[in-house]
N, C-alpha and C positions, 0 to 999 in steps of 0.2 A: 504493499500499500504506499502511496506517495502522500504523506500527511501534509496538510496545507498550513496549519496554524497551531499545532499542539504546543510548540515552544513558547507561544505567547498567550495561550488560553487562559492560564491562571492570572496573568497580568490583567487581562481584559476583565476577568470575573472580579478581581479586587477593585478595578476601577469602577465597576458597576455598583458594588456594595449591596448590602442586604436590603436596603430600603427601596432600591430601584426607582429613585426619583427621576422624573422625565426631564431631560435637559432641553435647552433651546435647539432650534434647527441648526444642523451642521452647515457651516460655510466653508467653502474650499474653491480651488481653481475650477474653471469651466472644464467639464470632462472632455477627453479626447474623443474624436469621431469613433463610431462603433467599429469602423474598419481600419483603425490607425495602424494595426500590425501589417497591413498590406500596402501602406503608403510609402512615398519616397521622401527622404529628409530634405533633399535640395529643392524639390518642387512643391511639397505639401507641408513641410515643416515638422513631420513626425518621423522618428527613426524606425520605419517599418522595413519591409523586405523588397520594395520597388517592384511590385508584381505587375502593374500595368506596363511598365517599361519592358519587363521580361516578355510579356505577351506580344508587345509591339515588335520586339526583336524577332521572335519566331515567325510572326506573320510576314515580316519583310523577307524572310528566307523561303516563304511558301512551303513550309514543312508539313507533311501529312502525319498527324500523330497516331500513335498505336495505343490500344487499350492496355493499361497496367493494373495488375491486382495488388492492392495493398491490404495486408492483414493487420488488424488492430487487436492486440491482446489486451483485454480490458474487462470491465464489469458488466458489459451488455450494451445493446443498442435498441433504440425505438425503431423497429422495422417498418412502422407505419408513418414515419415523419415525412411531411411533404417534400423536404429538401434532401432526403436520404433514400427513400424507398426505391427510386429508379436507378440508383447507383450501387445498390447492394449486389455483392457477388452472388451468383446463382450457380450451384453445382450442375454442370451440363449433363453429368452422368447419373443423376439421382432424380427419381420420380417423386414429386412431393406427396407426402401423406400416405404412402402405400404400406408403410411399416416394414419395408424390405430394404436391405443394404444393396441397392442396385449396382453400385460401382465396386462393391466388395472390398471396401477399404476399412471395414470394421466399425463404421459409424453409420447408424441407420437414419435415413431422411435428413442428412446434413446438408440442407438446402442453401443456407446463407453462412454456414460455418459450423461451429461446435461449441458446446458448453461442457467444459470439464469440471464444472462445479454443480452438476445436476445429478439427480438420482434417476434410476430407471422408472420409478414411480411418478415422476413428474415434479417432485419437489426440487428446490434449488437452495444452495448455500448462499445466504446473504451476509451474515456476520461470521467472523472467524477470529482466532486468537492472534497474538503476535509471536513472531518466530523466536524472539529472545526468550519468552516464557516457555515456549515448546522445548527449546534446547536446554534451558536451565532445569526443568523438571525431568527431562529424559536422562540427563547426566548426573543429576543431584544424588541419586542413590549410590552411584559408583564413587563420587569424589567428595561428597560432603563430609563424611566422618573418616576419610582416609588421611593418614599422615603422608604427605607427599614430599618425596625428595626430588625437587625439580631438576636437580643436576643430573639425575639418572634417567629422566624422561627423554625419549628420542622419537623421532619420526611421527607416526600417526597418534601415538599416545600423547606426546607433547603438544601437538596441535589441538587434540581434543580437550586436554586440560586447560589450555589457554582459552579455547572457545567457551568452556564452562565458566571460567572466571569472568570473562567479559559478559556472558549471558546473565550471570548472577548479578553483576554490577548494574546491568541494564534493567533487570527485573526487580531487584530488591532496592538497589541504591537510588534509582530514579524516582521512587515513590515517596512523596511527602505526606505523612499521615494527616496533617492539618489541612492540607489542600484537598485531599480525598474526602475528609469529613465535611468540608465546605461544599464540594460538589455534590455529595450525597444529600445534603440539606437543600441545595438549590434545585436539583434535578426535577422533583415532582412539581415544584412551582413553575419551572420553565416549560415543562410538558403541558401543564394546564394553560399557561399563558399563550403558548404556541397554538393550541387547539382553538382558542378564542380569537387570536389574531388572524388565523387562516380564514375564519368566517367574516371578520370585519374587513379585511383587505381584499377578500375575494380571490385569494390564490393559495394553492397547496404549498408552493415553494416561493419564498421571497427572500430579499437580501437587504443590506443596509441602504442601498440606493432607493429601493422601494419605500423605505421608512423615513427618509430624511424629511420630507414635507408631509408625511401622513400623520393625521391627528387621531389617535386611538380614542375610543369612547370608554372602555372599561379599564379598571385598575390593572387587571391581568394583562391586557394588551399593552398598556403603557409600560408595564414591567418588561415585557419581552422586547419592546422597541428600545428601551434604555439598554438592555443587556446586549442586543445585537449591534447597536451603534457603538457601544464602548469596546466590544470585541473588535469591530471593524476598525476603530481608531487605533487600537493597540497594535493591529496587524498592518495598518496603512493600506487597507483594502476594504472597500464597501461591497464587494461581489460575494462575500461569504454568505451562504444561504442558511435559513433556519434549519433545514434538514441536515446540512453539513455539521452545524454546531452541535445539534442533538446527537448526531452519530459520534462526534468527537468526544462529547461528554460521556457517552456510553463506553467508548474505547478507553478513556481514562479510568473508568470504574473497573473495566475488565482487567486493565493492567494492575490495578491495586489488588484485585482479588487473586491474581497470579502470584503474588509474593508468597503466600502460604499454601495455596491450592493449585494443583495442575489444572491448566485451562481445559474447559470442556472440549470434547472431540466433535466440534461443530461439523467439520467436513466429513469425517468418517461415518457419522451417524446417517448421513444422507447419501453420500456417493457410494460407499460400500466396497471400494477397491482395497487392494493391498498396498498401502502407502509406502511400504518398504521395498517394493518390487517394481522397477521401471518397466519390466516387460508385461506387467498386468496393466495394459494401456487402453483397452476398449471399454471404457466406462463413461458416464456422463449422459447427456441427452441433447436434443437439437434445439432447445429453447434458448436462443441467444438474446432475447429481450429480458427474460426472467423478471425479477422484481427490483433490480438495481441498475437501470440503464443510464443514469444521469452522466456519469463520467465518460463512458464509452461513446454515448451519443454526441457529447460535446466535442470530444477528440475527433470523431469521425467527420463531423461537420467542418472542422478546421481543415482537414485534408481535402475533402471532395464534395462538400454540399454543392448542389447544382448551381452552376454559374449563370449569371445574366437571365434568371427566370423571374426577376422582380419579386422574389420571396425571401424575406429574412436576411440572408447574407450569402456571400460567395465563398466557396472553398478555394484552396490554392490550385489544385490540379483539375483539369477539365475533362480528362479521358481516363477515369479510374473507376474500378469496382472495389468496394470495401468488403472484405471478408472479416466477420466478427468472430473472434475466438474468446469465449468467456473463461477467464482463469483468475480474475482478481476480485477477491471478496472485500467486504468492509472489515479490514484486518490485514494480516500479512499473507501474501500468496505462498503456495507450496512449490518447491523446486520441481517436483515431479510434473505438476500441472503446466508449469512454464516450459519445461523441456519438451513435453509432448505437444503443447500448443505450437511451439516453434516448428517442430517436425511436421505437424499437420499443415501449417501454413506453407512450408516448403514443398511438401508433397502434393499440394493442391494448386500450385502455380503462382503463389505470391512472389513478387520481385522485391518487395519492401515489407518490413514488419515494424510497426510502430508500437512501442512498449513504454507506457506511462505508468510505471510502478517501480517499487524498490523497497528494500529492507536492510537491516543491519547485520543479518546472519544468513548464511546459505549452507546448511549442513550437508546438502547433497549437490554441492556445486559441480561435482564431476558430471552429473547428468545434464546440467545446464551447459556446461562447457562442451560436452559431446554434441549437444543440439547446435551450439554456436559453430562448431567445426563443420557440422553437416550443412548448415546454412551457407557457410563460407564456400564449401566445395560445390554447392549448387548455384552459386552466383546470386545470393540473396543478401540485401543490405538490411542491417538491424539498426534502428534509431531508438535510443532510450533516454528517458528523463534522468537528469542528474540527482533529483531529489530536492526537498524543501525545508531542510533543517538548518540552513545557512552555515553548513560545516564544510571544512576542507577535506575533500575525499581523497586527497593525497595522504592525509595523516590518519583518517578514520575509515573503517570498512564500509562499503556501500555495495549492494548487490541488486541485480546481476552486474557483472563487469567483464570486460573482455580479456582480462589476465588469467591465463589458465592456471588452475590450482596445482597441477603437476609440474609446474615450472617450465613447461615446454612451449613457451612463447605467448603471444597475444593475438587475438582475432583481428584481422585487418579489414573486416567488413562492418565495423561498428562506429556509430557517431553518438557521443554522449553530450547531452544538450543542457546548458544552464538557461536561466530566464532573464530577459531584459525587459525594460519598461520605457517610460518617457517622462518628461518633466511634469506632466499633469498627475502622474501617479507614483512619484517618489524618485524619479531619476533613471539612469540608463541601466542600472542593475536592480533586480528585484530583491528586496530585503530578505526574502525567504530563501533565495536560491542557493543550492550547494555550489561549490567551486573547487578548482584545483588545476594548476597550470600543467600538470602532468596527465591527469585523468579526465578532465572535462575538455571536450574538443572545441566547442563553440557555444555562443549565446544566441538566443533568438527570442522574439517578443513572447512574453508569458504573463503579462499583467493586464487584467481587464480585457480579456479576449472574448469577443462576441461570437456566439456560435449556437448551433442547434441544441435544444434540450428536450427531454421527453414531453409529450403532449400533442404530437401530431403537427401543430402549427406554432410551436413555442420556441423562443430564442432568449438567450441571456448571456451574461458575462460570467466568466470563471478565471481564476488566476492560479498559476503554478507552473513548474517545469513540465507538468503534465500537459500543459497547453503549448509550451515551446517545442516539445518533442514532436507532435503531429504537424506542427508548422514546418519543421525541417523535413519530416517524412513527406509532406505535401510538395515541398520544393524538389526533393529527390524524385518524386513521382512525376512532377512536371518535366524534369530533365530527361527521365527515361521515356516518357510518352513521346518526346521529340527525338531522342537519340537512344533508341531501345537496345542497341548493341553494346553500350558501355557496360563495363564491369562495376560491381559495387565499389571497388577501390577507386575507380575513375570518378564515379559520382561523389564519393566522399572527398576526393581531391578537389573537384570543381567547387563544392560547397565550402570547404575549409580554406582553400587558397585564396578565395575571393571575399572572405569575411572582412567586414569593414571595421578597422580599429577606430574607436572614438578619438576625437581631437583632444579631449581633456581627461583628466583622471576621473575615476568613477568610485562610488562607495563600495567598499568591501562588504558583501552582504552580512547583515546582522550587526554592523558597526557604522560609525560615522567616519572611519578612516578612509582617506582617498588614496587610491593606488592606480597604477596602469592596469588596463584590463588584461594585459599579458601576464599579470600575476594571478589571474583568476581562470584562464583557459589557455590551452595550447596555442590557438590561433590569435588570441587577444582581440577577437572581434565578434561582430554581430552578422548573421547571415544576410545575404543580398541576392535575391533570385535573379535579378537582371545581370549582375556581374558573374554569377554562377552559370547561367545559361550561355553567356558569351564564351566563358572559358570551356564549357563542355563542348561547344561547337568546334573547338580547335583540336579535340582529342580524337585519336584514331583507335577504334576498338580492336583489341588484340584477337588473335586466333584462340578459340576456346580450347582449354585443356581441363578435363574433369579429373579431379583427384578425390577419390572416395576415402574418407577416414574410417578407421576401425571404430565399431560402435558397440555399445553395451546392449542395444536393442536386438533381440533375437527375431529371426524370421519365423513366421508360421503361415498357415494356409490362407489367412486373410490379410496379411501385411508383409 
């Protein structure tokens, strides 16, 4: 899970206070245009990706584009949305609704993708635990009461013990009992206030922008307005929604419970596979909408919402099919699901995989590494979000990542993306974005990004490296639809070589310290679609040579 604002949640709660007094209307700079992330700094005054100039360039070349499949590994998608339903990938070898695995790939009726968080009975995983808690309780029995001679530990044992200690610190050390008690006291009031506010404002999902000028009638609705506006102020973002905040509060309580108690087996109880066996892979169901499609719907729209249809907003790429693979719950994803999701995408023709998720631990990283190698061998580009804990990922673990755990190199087909902004919403770097001059490749707009949200005809803003990631995936798809013979490495090269370095120093995320952006990312810049497509036009596609890696996945009659 890519958490948006947990590091500032309690600060916002304390600002709100127990009385929830309603403050005055918030005054701030005029908002940026809804499509600011697509604009050009020199002509429009906003540090977007210069998309119109990029389209003008390919039109001048009279290039005929080719359809590109982009897989989005996420929480689900609104398959009925007006701006998405026509661009959904449809499995050409599968007959809808007949209950038969027509293409014999092991997944029955996988029409628009697959749901690795589903049960055969139709139920779906929504909430899950955090990987740190899962690791801590899995290893606690072995290491807690053991007198450890660290000097004698070697190899896998040493790595396991180090992971246990870090998981213990994250699970036990990160929990403040006073803060947890405060959240427990507040949560029932907030749930009640939210239910009343939904009626008063006429929306199931709303955010700080909706509440700035809204005047609630009831005391409970006034309370929830004050709460959300204070949280928004603490995070310098008014796009955080009521549902996201309530989910985050629930997550904090789940974290606190895991200090003394092993987390519930949310996923196992529904999915029913053997989580310890990567070869037990034909599980899940075909419900890619499920009950948590906000995040995946928003990310998918950024990539490929239908352009120039006078509805809502425009995606980046104009000739794309979105394949949704549901593998990210409200909590931390499981390595097995991610590894198999990547393989599913590759096997079904995706050229690009957008991955807006992440966590602090990866106990089965070898499975994910194997999937990365498989994608690399098949010419598939992986684009991943850097994360939103404003931490230096050069110094702290963040997963997935392209560095192979066996020490045998780094995947060459991965772009790791931090989030940028503009002067209207805090500056050129997002305050929440992770960074790292060795492990984050590039920054892209990720603050107040307007895109599709569930509801069929609904749109709204969201912020996070989760939004920056699909923006880069969209630019990669735009390049490939026009130059389809380029390799993932060449697309990565075109995007990164043309990243635009800011003229001035930028804020180091989470601080007021000013640094060169080269201290925050390898390229030291923000992506630019126009410069990237120009660069791509100069590249010559190499002769393809397929190298198949050794795999831990075993063959059988359906796969």
